[in-house]
KOLGU-668390 format. One line per 5 residues: their letters; for each residue x, y, z of N, C-alpha, C, O, CB. Coordinates in pm, whole numbers, plus 50000, padded with zeros to 5 digits. Glycine has a CB too. Example, Ala and Ser with C-alpha at 12.3 -4.5 7.8 and 13.67 -1.06 7.14 Angstrom:
as) 51319/49431/50780/51230/49550/50780/51320/49670/50780/51424/49668/50846/51131/49553/50905 | 51285/49775/50708/51367/49894/50714/51290/50003/50787/51341/50114/50804/51408/49940/50572
//
This chain:
mktdr) 89939/44372/29347/89857/44413/29464/89953/44425/29584/90037/44337/29607/89736/44307/29494 | 89940/44534/29658/90028/44556/29769/89990/44474/29895/89872/44458/29928/90029/44703/29802 | 90090/44425/29961/90063/44357/30089/90051/44463/30199/90080/44581/30180/90178/44253/30123 | 90006/44414/30316/89994/44503/30430/90133/44555/30468/90146/44670/30509/89927/44430/30551 | 90234/44473/30453/90369/44518/30487/90415/44626/30391/90479/44723/30432/90468/44400/30485
dlqee) 90382/44609/30263/90414/44715/30165/90347/44848/30204/90409/44954/30201/90370/44672/30022 | 90219/44839/30239/90148/44960/30274/90207/45026/30400/90222/45148/30405/90001/44930/30296 | 90241/44943/30501/90302/44995/30622/90426/45073/30590/90444/45184/30641/90334/44884/30717 | 90513/45018/30508/90639/45081/30475/90619/45211/30395/90692/45308/30413/90725/44984/30397 | 90515/45210/30304/90491/45334/30225/90431/45442/30312/90466/45559/30297/90396/45306/30105
vllel) 90341/45406/30404/90282/45508/30493/90391/45563/30582/90394/45684/30604/90165/45447/30580 | 90482/45482/30634/90589/45531/30718/90680/45629/30643/90722/45731/30697/90670/45414/30771 | 90708/45593/30515/90790/45681/30430/90719/45809/30404/90782/45915/30405/90825/45614/30299 | 90590/45805/30380/90514/45929/30351/90508/46016/30474/90518/46138/30462/90371/45897/30303 | 90493/45957/30593/90492/46035/30715/90629/46099/30739/90639/46213/30783/90452/45948/30835
dweps) 90735/46022/30710/90872/46074/30729/90900/46186/30630/90978/46277/30660/90976/45961/30712 | 90837/46180/30509/90857/46278/30406/90784/46411/30438/90828/46517/30396/90811/46223/30273 | 90673/46403/30512/90591/46517/30543/90667/46606/30648/90685/46563/30762/90451/46470/30597 | 90709/46727/30611/90791/46810/30702/90716/46857/30827/90779/46889/30928/90842/46931/30628 | 90585/46861/30821/90508/46917/30939/90474/46807/31040/90402/46833/31136/90374/46986/30891
vdasr) 90525/46682/31019/90491/46569/31105/90623/46512/31164/90722/46492/31093/90412/46457/31025 | 90618/46489/31297/90727/46417/31365/90695/46269/31360/90630/46216/31449/90745/46466/31513 | 90744/46200/31252/90710/46063/31229/90766/45968/31336/90717/45856/31350/90759/46023/31094 | 90866/46009/31410/90926/45924/31506/90834/45894/31624/90861/45801/31700/91051/45986/31553 | 90727/45970/31639/90632/45949/31749/90503/45881/31705/90410/45867/31783/90598/46082/31814
igvev) 90499/45838/31578/90377/45784/31524/90401/45639/31484/90498/45608/31414/90328/45868/31405 | 90310/45549/31531/90314/45408/31495/90217/45379/31386/90110/45440/31381/90287/45321/31614 | 90249/45286/31298/90162/45250/31188/90134/45098/31186/90227/45018/31178/90225/45295/31055 | 90006/45061/31194/89968/44922/31185/89875/44905/31065/89795/44995/31038/89901/44873/31316 | 89884/44792/30993/89802/44767/30876/89746/44629/30880/89818/44532/30906/89882/44787/30750
gdgvv) 89613/44618/30855/89548/44489/30843/89442/44494/30734/89347/44572/30745/89485/44445/30977 | 89456/44416/30631/89361/44413/30521/89338/44549/30457/89226/44584/30418/89232/44358/30567 | 89447/44627/30446/89439/44755/30383/89391/44868/30474/89386/44984/30434/89350/44746/30269 | 89356/44831/30598/89311/44934/30695/89434/44980/30777/89497/44900/30846/89197/44876/30792 | 89465/45108/30768/89579/45168/30834/89536/45233/30966/89440/45309/30970/89645/45269/30743
tlsgk) 89609/45202/31074/89582/45265/31203/89708/45343/31241/89818/45288/31246/89544/45157/31314 | 89687/45475/31269/89797/45559/31316/89777/45576/31466/89668/45611/31512/89800/45700/31242 | 89886/45550/31544/89875/45566/31689/90002/45641/31736/90098/45658/31661/89860/45425/31763 | 89997/45686/31865/90105/45756/31919/90063/45894/31966/89944/45918/31982/90213/45765/31822 | 90158/45985/31988/90134/46119/32035/90193/46223/31943/90304/46206/31892/90189/46135/32173
vasya) 90120/46331/31921/90169/46442/31842/90159/46567/31924/90088/46571/32024/90092/46455/31711 | 90231/46671/31882/90243/46794/31965/90134/46897/31937/90123/46997/32008/90378/46858/31941 | 90051/46872/31831/89949/46969/31799/89841/46901/31713/89863/46796/31651/90010/47093/31726 | 89723/46965/31712/89616/46913/31625/89654/46928/31479/89621/46842/31398/89484/46985/31652 | 89722/47035/31446/89766/47056/31307/89854/46941/31257/89845/46898/31142/89844/47188/31295
qkwaa) 89940/46892/31350/90028/46780/31311/89944/46650/31295/89970/46568/31207/90143/46760/31419 | 89846/46635/31380/89757/46516/31369/89686/46516/31234/89677/46414/31166/89651/46514/31484 | 89636/46634/31197/89565/46650/31067/89660/46620/30953/89624/46551/30857/89506/46794/31052 | 89781/46672/30962/89881/46652/30855/89918/46505/30843/89936/46456/30731/90009/46737/30882 | 89928/46434/30951/89957/46292/30949/89847/46215/30876/89873/46127/30793/89974/46240/31092
eraak) 89723/46250/30910/89609/46186/30845/89611/46210/30697/89586/46118/30619/89479/46235/30904 | 89641/46335/30653/89647/46368/30510/89756/46289/30438/89739/46241/30326/89670/46518/30490 | 89870/46278/30508/89985/46203/30449/89950/46057/30423/89979/46004/30316/90108/46209/30543 | 89886/45991/30524/89848/45853/30508/89745/45835/30396/89747/45735/30324/89793/45800/30639 | 89657/45932/30381/89557/45924/30273/89618/45930/30134/89561/45878/30038/89457/46036/30288
rvpgv) 89735/45992/30123/89796/46004/29993/89849/45874/29939/89872/45863/29818/89905/46102/29998 | 89870/45773/30024/89932/45649/29981/89830/45561/29908/89730/45521/29969/89991/45574/30101 | 89853/45530/29779/89760/45442/29709/89752/45304/29774/89854/45249/29817/89802/45427/29563 | 89633/45250/29782/89615/45119/29839/89559/45116/29981/89510/45014/30029/89741/45050/29836 | 89568/45235/30047/89513/45248/30182/89356/45253/30168/89303/45351/30116/89570/45381/30255
rslai) 89288/45154/30211/89147/45143/30191/89064/45213/30296/88952/45259/30271/89110/45003/30187 | 89121/45221/30416/89050/45291/30526/89156/45335/30627/89267/45282/30630/88938/45197/30597 | 89119/45431/30706/89214/45491/30801/89151/45511/30936/89044/45570/30950/89267/45623/30748 | 89223/45458/31040/89180/45477/31180/89279/45566/31249/89398/45535/31250/89167/45342/31255 | 89235/45674/31306/89323/45767/31373/89312/45753/31521/89209/45786/31581/89293/45907/31333
eleva) 89421/45702/31584/89424/45685/31729/89536/45772/31788/89593/45739/31892/89445/45536/31767 | 89565/45879/31721/89671/45974/31766/89620/46063/31881/89508/46115/31878/89718/46064/31648 | 89704/46077/31979/89668/46169/32091/89741/46295/32077/89861/46294/32052/89698/46109/32228 | 89672/46410/32093/89739/46537/32092/89786/46566/32234/89705/46593/32323/89646/46650/32038 | 89920/46560/32255/89979/46585/32384/90056/46718/32374/90170/46721/32330/90072/46466/32427
lpgdf) 89992/46828/32416/90044/46959/32400/90166/46979/32493/90158/46949/32612/89934/47063/32427 | 90281/47031/32438/90389/47072/32525/90346/47187/32615/90250/47257/32584/90510/47111/32445 | 90415/47206/32726/90375/47308/32821/90360/47448/32760/90267/47520/32794/90475/47313/32931 | 90451/47485/32669/90441/47620/32612/90331/47633/32504/90308/47742/32452/90575/47659/32552 | 90265/47521/32472/90158/47522/32374/90022/47536/32437/89924/47568/32369/90163/47398/32291
krtdt) 90015/47511/32565/89886/47506/32635/89823/47644/32651/89892/47742/32680/89903/47441/32772 | 89692/47651/32631/89620/47780/32644/89485/47749/32710/89435/47637/32703/89601/47852/32503 | 89428/47851/32772/89295/47829/32832/89194/47831/32722/89221/47880/32613/89262/47936/32938 | 89077/47777/32751/88967/47771/32652/88926/47916/32609/88889/47940/32494/88843/47693/32712 | 88935/48009/32705/88899/48146/32673/88999/48206/32574/88959/48276/32481/88893/48232/32800
diara) 89129/48178/32592/89229/48226/32503/89214/48165/32363/89232/48232/32262/89364/48198/32560 | 89181/48039/32360/89160/47971/32231/89042/48027/32157/89047/48053/32037/89140/47822/32251 | 88936/48045/32232/88812/48101/32172/88839/48241/32113/88794/48271/32002/88699/48108/32280 | 88910/48325/32184/88942/48458/32134/89026/48448/32007/89001/48519/31910/89017/48540/32241 | 89125/48361/32009/89212/48344/31892/89138/48291/31774/89164/48330/31660/89325/48252/31924
aisai) 89042/48200/31801/88965/48137/31692/88873/48239/31629/88862/48246/31506/88883/48017/31744 | 88807/48318/31711/88718/48422/31658/88795/48521/31575/88749/48562/31469/88646/48495/31771 | 88914/48562/31623/88997/48655/31550/89044/48598/31415/89042/48666/31313/89117/48693/31633 | 89084/48472/31419/89133/48404/31295/89024/48403/31192/89049/48431/31075/89181/48258/31323 | 88899/48370/31233/88789/48363/31139/88753/48501/31089/88725/48520/30971/88668/48296/31203
ewnas) 88753/48599/31178/88722/48738/31135/88823/48792/31032/88787/48872/30945/88718/48831/31258 | 88949/48747/31043/89052/48793/30951/89058/48716/30822/89138/48750/30734/89182/48788/31016 | 88976/48611/30808/88973/48534/30685/88870/48593/30591/88750/48590/30618/88942/48385/30713 | 88920/48649/30478/88832/48721/30385/88729/48631/30317/88631/48681/30260/88914/48790/30281 | 88751/48498/30321/88658/48403/30258/88533/48381/30339/88434/48328/30288/88725/48271/30235
ipkda) 88534/48420/30465/88422/48387/30555/88336/48510/30582/88387/48611/30632/88475/48329/30688 | 88208/48505/30552/88117/48616/30575/88114/48657/30726/88122/48572/30814/87975/48578/30525 | 88102/48780/30749/88104/48834/30888/87986/48774/30968/87873/48767/30921/88095/48993/30888 | 88018/48734/31088/87916/48679/31185/87849/48551/31138/87744/48513/31190/87806/48783/31211 | 87907/48483/31042/87843/48358/30992/87876/48237/31077/87800/48140/31078/87886/48331/30848
ikvmv) 87990/48240/31150/88038/48124/31225/88037/48151/31374/88080/48257/31420/88179/48085/31179 | 87987/48053/31448/87993/48057/31594/88099/47962/31647/88120/47855/31590/87857/48021/31654 | 88165/48000/31752/88276/47922/31806/88250/47886/31953/88214/47971/32035/88410/48001/31793 | 88269/47756/31985/88262/47711/32123/88388/47627/32151/88433/47550/32067/88129/47629/32150 | 88441/47645/32269/88566/47574/32305/88551/47507/32438/88510/47569/32536/88684/47669/32309
engwi) 88584/47380/32442/88576/47305/32568/88696/47210/32577/88714/47125/32489/88443/47226/32577 | 88774/47223/32678/88895/47137/32697/88985/47134/32570/89040/47030/32534/88850/46991/32733 | 88998/47244/32509/89088/47252/32390/89023/47212/32262/89084/47226/32156/89208/47167/32410 | 88896/47161/32266/88827/47125/32145/88742/47244/32097/88664/47303/32172/88741/47000/32168 | 88762/47275/31971/88679/47384/31911/88565/47325/31831/88585/47238/31746/88765/47477/31820
tlsgk) 88447/47374/31860/88325/47336/31781/88280/47457/31702/88252/47563/31757/88207/47284/31876 | 88272/47438/31571/88227/47544/31482/88083/47516/31438/88050/47402/31405/88321/47557/31359 | 87999/47618/31437/87860/47602/31394/87819/47725/31313/87890/47826/31313/87764/47581/31516 | 87705/47715/31245/87658/47825/31165/87609/47771/31029/87611/47650/31004/87770/47931/31147 | 87565/47865/30943/87518/47829/30812/87586/47916/30705/87595/48038/30718/87365/47844/30806
vewaf) 87635/47849/30599/87701/47921/30494/87651/47871/30359/87584/47768/30354/87853/47906/30505 | 87681/47941/30252/87627/47907/30120/87716/47806/30045/87668/47735/29958/87610/48034/30037 | 87845/47801/30080/87938/47717/30000/88023/47628/30095/88051/47664/30210/88033/47807/29910 | 88060/47514/30041/88147/47422/30119/88284/47481/30141/88346/47454/30244/88161/47286/30047 | 88334/47563/30047/88468/47618/30063/88477/47709/30182/88583/47721/30243/88510/47692/29939
iraaa) 88363/47777/30219/88362/47862/30335/88367/47778/30461/88436/47811/30558/88237/47952/30335 | 88294/47669/30459/88300/47578/30574/88443/47525/30599/88492/47520/30712/88204/47459/30552 | 88508/47485/30486/88646/47440/30497/88741/47550/30541/88834/47526/30619/88693/47384/30366 | 88718/47669/30492/88807/47787/30529/88797/47814/30677/88898/47845/30740/88767/47918/30448 | 88682/47803/30735/88664/47823/30876/88746/47723/30957/88815/47760/31052/88518/47813/30912
easvr) 88736/47597/30919/88811/47495/30992/88960/47516/30977/89034/47502/31075/88774/47356/30943 | 89006/47549/30857/89149/47569/30830/89199/47687/30911/89315/47687/30953/89174/47592/30679 | 89117/47787/30935/89158/47908/31011/89194/47879/31154/89278/47948/31212/89050/48011/31009 | 89131/47777/31213/89152/47748/31354/89234/47625/31380/89272/47598/31495/89022/47734/31421 | 89263/47550/31279/89332/47417/31296/89467/47432/31360/89505/47350/31444/89350/47346/31160
gllgv) 89541/47537/31323/89677/47549/31367/89700/47634/31489/89814/47662/31523/89755/47602/31259 | 89594/47676/31557/89608/47764/31672/89666/47689/31790/89636/47572/31811/89474/47825/31708 | 89749/47760/31866/89807/47705/31987/89699/47660/32084/89601/47731/32104/89897/47806/32052 | 89717/47543/32144/89625/47494/32245/89515/47412/32193/89445/47350/32273/89568/47603/32318 | 89493/47405/32063/89382/47326/32006/89418/47178/32004/89527/47139/31960/89348/47375/31861
vgvvn) 89328/47097/32052/89348/46952/32048/89256/46882/31952/89275/46765/31921/89329/46893/32184 | 89155/46955/31902/89063/46897/31806/88964/46997/31754/88939/47098/31820/88990/46784/31868 | 88906/46974/31637/88806/47061/31580/88687/46980/31535/88701/46880/31465/88865/47140/31464 | 88567/47025/31575/88441/46960/31535/88370/47065/31444/88334/47174/31489/88350/46917/31664 | 88352/47028/31317/88289/47124/31223/88142/47089/31202/88108/46992/31133/88365/47124/31084
ritit) 88056/47167/31263/87913/47148/31250/87847/47259/31168/87727/47284/31181/87850/47142/31387 | 87926/47323/31085/87873/47426/30994/87794/47355/30883/87840/47258/30823/87990/47515/30932 | 87672/47407/30858/87589/47344/30755/87587/47430/30631/87608/47551/30635/87446/47321/30806 | 87563/47364/30519/87557/47431/30388/87411/47455/30352/87332/47360/30343/87628/47346/30278 | 87374/47580/30332/87238/47614/30287/87247/47707/30167/87239/47829/30183/87154/47681/30400
phvqp) 87265/47651/30048/87281/47735/29928/87158/47818/29895/87045/47770/29907/87314/47648/29810 | 87178/47941/29855/87068/48028/29814/87033/48021/29670/86931/48074/29627/87100/48165/29846 | 87121/47951/29591/87089/47937/29448/87002/47815/29430/87004/47722/29512/87218/47927/29360 | 86925/47816/29319/86843/47701/29287/86927/47591/29222/87006/47620/29132/86728/47742/29196 | 86913/47466/29266/86993/47357/29209/86956/47332/29062/86845/47288/29031/86973/47227/29292
rdikt) 87050/47361/28974/87021/47340/28830/87143/47271/28770/87256/47313/28790/86990/47476/28753 | 87116/47164/28696/87220/47087/28626/87337/47054/28714/87452/47061/28671/87268/47162/28505 | 87309/47017/28841/87417/46981/28935/87494/46865/28884/87617/46867/28886/87362/46949/29073 | 87425/46759/28836/87490/46640/28791/87583/46667/28676/87696/46619/28674/87390/46537/28754 | 87536/46744/28578/87617/46778/28464/87743/46856/28501/87852/46830/28450/87536/46856/28366
kieaa) 87726/46952/28592/87839/47036/28632/87944/46955/28709/88064/46976/28691/87789/47152/28718 | 87898/46863/28794/87992/46783/28870/88067/46689/28778/88189/46676/28789/87920/46705/28979 | 87996/46624/28688/88063/46534/28592/88164/46608/28508/88274/46558/28484/87962/46468/28502 | 88128/46724/28464/88223/46804/28383/88349/46842/28466/88461/46843/28415/88152/46934/28331 | 88327/46872/28594/88441/46907/28681/88533/46786/28701/88655/46799/28704/88391/46961/28819
lyrra) 88472/46671/28714/88555/46549/28732/88633/46516/28608/88747/46472/28619/88468/46429/28770 | 88576/46536/28489/88648/46509/28365/88761/46609/28346/88858/46577/28276/88554/46514/28247 | 88754/46728/28405/88864/46824/28388/88986/46785/28472/89095/46839/28453/88818/46965/28426 | 88966/46692/28564/89076/46649/28650/89141/46523/28589/89079/46417/28584/89026/46622/28796 | 89263/46535/28545/89327/46428/28469/89389/46319/28559/89433/46214/28512/89433/46488/28379
hfdas) 89392/46349/28694/89469/46255/28780/89383/46137/28824/89434/46050/28896/89523/46328/28905 | 89256/46128/28784/89182/46007/28811/89079/45982/28700/89048/46070/28620/89115/46016/28947 | 89028/45859/28699/88938/45816/28590/88793/45859/28628/88727/45795/28709/88946/45657/28566 | 88749/45967/28568/88616/46020/28596/88506/45925/28551/88398/45924/28610/88599/46155/28529 | 88533/45846/28448/88432/45753/28396/88396/45644/28496/88293/45578/28483/88482/45689/28268
aikvd) 88482/45626/28596/88455/45521/28696/88369/45571/28807/88336/45494/28897/88583/45467/28752 | 88331/45700/28807/88258/45760/28914/88116/45783/28869/88095/45845/28765/88322/45890/28960 | 88019/45735/28944/87877/45757/28915/87824/45865/29006/87843/45860/29128/87795/45625/28933 | 87756/45963/28949/87701/46078/29022/87550/46079/29015/87494/46087/28906/87757/46209/28966 | 87482/46073/29125/87337/46081/29132/87297/46204/29215/87357/46231/29319/87278/45950/29194
vskgi) 87195/46278/29169/87152/46398/29239/87003/46393/29260/86928/46359/29169/87192/46525/29161 | 86958/46428/29383/86817/46437/29411/86798/46548/29515/86845/46536/29629/86759/46300/29461 | 86728/46656/29474/86694/46765/29561/86818/46825/29629/86816/46854/29748/86594/46718/29665 | 86923/46842/29554/87042/46905/29606/87138/46810/29678/87248/46850/29716/87003/47014/29699 | 87096/46680/29698/87177/46582/29764/87254/46499/29659/87192/46434/29575/87089/46492/29853
vtlng) 87381/46501/29663/87469/46430/29568/87516/46301/29627/87568/46299/29738/87589/46515/29529 | 87499/46189/29553/87548/46058/29598/87657/46011/29497/87635/46009/29376/87427/45952/29607 | 87771/45975/29551/87886/45932/29471/87907/45784/29490/87907/45734/29603/88013/46010/29508 | 87926/45712/29376/87958/45570/29379/88070/45542/29284/88089/45613/29186/87837/45485/29345 | 88146/45435/29313/88257/45402/29224/88379/45366/29304/88376/45364/29428/88289/45517/29130
evdsl) 88489/45336/29231/88616/45296/29295/88722/45401/29263/88725/45456/29153/88661/45154/29246 | 88807/45427/29359/88919/45521/29345/89049/45451/29390/89044/45343/29449/88894/45651/29430 | 89161/45511/29361/89292/45453/29394/89343/45487/29533/89428/45416/29586/89393/45498/29295 | 89293/45592/29593/89343/45631/29721/89240/45714/29799/89144/45765/29741/89471/45708/29702 | 89259/45729/29927/89168/45811/30006/89183/45959/29973/89088/46036/29990/89191/45789/30153
aerda) 89301/46000/29927/89322/46138/29884/89238/46168/29759/89179/46275/29746/89472/46162/29856 | 89235/46070/29667/89156/46086/29545/89005/46093/29579/88928/46167/29518/89185/45968/29445 | 88967/46014/29679/88827/46015/29725/88792/46155/29778/88684/46207/29747/88804/45907/29836 | 88880/46213/29855/88856/46348/29911/88848/46450/29798/88766/46543/29803/88969/46388/30012 | 88932/46435/29696/88931/46532/29582/88800/46527/29506/88748/46630/29464/89047/46503/29485
ielaa) 88747/46406/29488/88620/46390/29413/88507/46449/29496/88420/46517/29442/88593/46239/29380 | 88505/46422/29628/88403/46478/29715/88407/46633/29713/88303/46699/29709/88422/46426/29860 | 88527/46686/29716/88545/46832/29712/88489/46887/29582/88423/46991/29582/88694/46870/29727 | 88515/46819/29469/88460/46864/29341/88309/46865/29341/88248/46955/29284/88509/46778/29229 | 88248/46764/29406/88101/46756/29416/88049/46871/29499/87948/46932/29464/88056/46622/29476
wsapg) 88116/46902/29609/88069/47015/29695/88079/47150/29622/88010/47245/29659/88154/47021/29827 | 88161/47158/29521/88188/47286/29457/88078/47328/29361/88078/47442/29314/88319/47279/29384 | 87985/47241/29330/87876/47272/29237/87771/47357/29304/87731/47329/29417/87811/47143/29183 | 87726/47463/29235/87621/47548/29297/87496/47469/29325/87453/47390/29241/87587/47669/29206 | 87433/47489/29446/87308/47427/29482/87326/47296/29560/87226/47238/29602/87228/47403/29359
vqsvv) 87447/47248/29580/87466/47125/29656/87443/47150/29805/87502/47241/29863/87607/47069/29633 | 87359/47070/29865/87328/47084/30007/87397/46977/30090/87429/47000/30207/87178/47077/30029 | 87420/46860/30030/87482/46751/30100/87550/46655/30001/87506/46642/29886/87379/46677/30184 | 87655/46588/30045/87725/46490/29958/87730/46355/30038/87779/46350/30151/87876/46542/29918 | 87678/46252/29976/87683/46119/30033/87790/46038/29960/87773/46002/29844/87543/46050/30024
dhltv) 87899/46009/30028/88017/45947/29969/88016/45795/29985/88046/45744/30093/88141/46004/30032 | 87982/45723/29878/87988/45580/29877/88108/45525/29798/88110/45408/29760/87861/45525/29821 | 88206/45609/29774/88323/45573/29698/88404/45473/29781/88412/45486/29903/88408/45698/29662 | 88464/45372/29715/88551/45276/29781/88689/45281/29717/88705/45312/29599/88492/45134/29774 | 88788/45249/29800/88927/45252/29753/88956/45113/29690/88930/45010/29751/89028/45285/29874
ha) 89010/45115/29570/89040/44992/29498/89148/44914/29575/89250/44970/29616/89086/45023/29352 | 89124/44786/29592/89220/44703/29665/89347/44686/29584/89440/44619/29629/89159/44566/29698
//
């Protein structure tokens, strides 16, 4: 079993290994498996990358992000410029249906809204704007409204989990009710938890995913 000191060292190493992150400006504190990242980063994309890096470390049970996006002078943009860039980036993404996403920008924060049929479209919209200059945060309020009838969702999700050899699918319990998927069980890392949730979202007819997965101590 890893100590908090072990986790701290491994998270620091993972941050240092991630080429898109300036680890020298990020502090890591650990208590009872809960990792807190603090400090300043030069972009929202770097903040997101730091979060993903910490999630990859096995044993991290929870993650608190206290990173501040402190944009360098040449990175700053007006909200109008950011909105225009965001709209353009979404329009140029072939995965996103035309006019499906609405964009609002306030103080560098982008809020996305709208309705789409699949979770991957929702994720694609957020990914399209995450790395834009001047962005300090993204709020994704896009909702999933599938047009297909939910059929055999539980079976399809379980089959998808068993196709992934990097975690124990038998340890995951999947319950489905009226298009709402509830996940229970233990996983080895936050990154594994994200992968399982993504697999659940990929089934046709899923409207919502309730994630009760816990990270094994």
